[in-house]
N, C-alpha and C positions, 0 to 999 in steps of 0.2 A: 504494500500500500504506500509506503514511504517512497519507493522508487517511482511509482506511478505519479505521485504528487510532485516529486522533483522534476520528472520529465515534463509534466504539464506546465509547471512553473517556467521551465526553460523555453517551451514553445511560446508561451504568452510573453515572456520577457524579450525573446528574440523577434517578436512580431511575425511568427511563422504560422499562425493559425490559418491563414488563407491557403496554405499549401494543401491542407486537408480537403479543400473543395475542388481541387484540380482533377482531371480525368483519370490519373493513374491510381487514384485511391481505391477504386473497386478491385483492380488487379492486385494491389498491395494487400488489401483486406483479405482477399481469397488466399494469398500466400501466408498471411499471418494465421488464418484459421487452419490451413493445412499443416503448418509447422507446429501449431499448438496441439493439434490432434496427434501428430507424430510424437511430440515430446511426452504428452501425457500417456500415450500408449507405451512408450519405452519405459517410463517410470513404473507403470503398472506391470509390465513384463519383468522389470528388475525386481519388484516386490514379490512377485510370484516365484521367481528364480531364487531369490535370497531365502525365502521360506523353504524351498526345496533343498537348499544347501545345508540346512540344519542350524545347529547352535552357532556356528561361526559364519553364517551366511552374510550378515551385514559387514563384518570386517574383511571378508574376502571378496564378496560380491561387488561392493561399492567401488573399490579401485579398478576392478576389471570393467565395470559399467562405464566409469568416467573415461578410462583408456579407450574403450570402444567408441565413445562419443567423439573424442579427439581424432582417433584414426579415421573414422567415417567422415568427419569434417575435412580432414586433410585430403582424403581420397577424392571427395567431391570438388575441393578446390583445385586439385590437379586436373581432374576430368573436365571441369568447366573453364579451364584456362586462366584461373586467377593468378597463377604463378608466372605467367608469360612475361609480365612487365617487371617482376621482381628480380633481384640479383641472384646469381647462381649460388653465392655463399648462403643467402637466406634459405634458398630451396634445399640445399644440402643439409643445413642445420635442421630444417623441418624433417627431412628424411632420417637423419640420425636420431632426432627426438622420437619419431615414430618407431624406429627400431628399438629404442630403449623401452618404450611402452610395451612393445610386443614381448621383449625379453622379460620385463617385469611381470606381465600377465602370465607368462609361462612359469616363472619362479613362484608366483602366488599359487598357481594351479598345482604345481608340484608339492608345495608345502602342505596342501590338504591331505596328501597321502600319508604324511608322517605322523 
């Protein structure tokens, strides 16, 4: 609620309220609704999966869930060409960071067996 209030106050103070009346609003609104449905679905699936993991489901499931969010976002960024204008150094850092997340998820998964 605080975030929404802050965002609204910024829109008003920047005199950007008229932007919401432009033609792209309907397309943006549909994208917001689609992303909201995807997000709440992923949180629901995480909750069901964490329950299935048992006693340590929250402590092991949450890092893997967040890592999958970041990896999916990175993959979409590459597929949609968001990295074309970026530097190669930044792109390789993103790849290394994604690799670290994959290794971390694997280590967390292996620790469940012990």
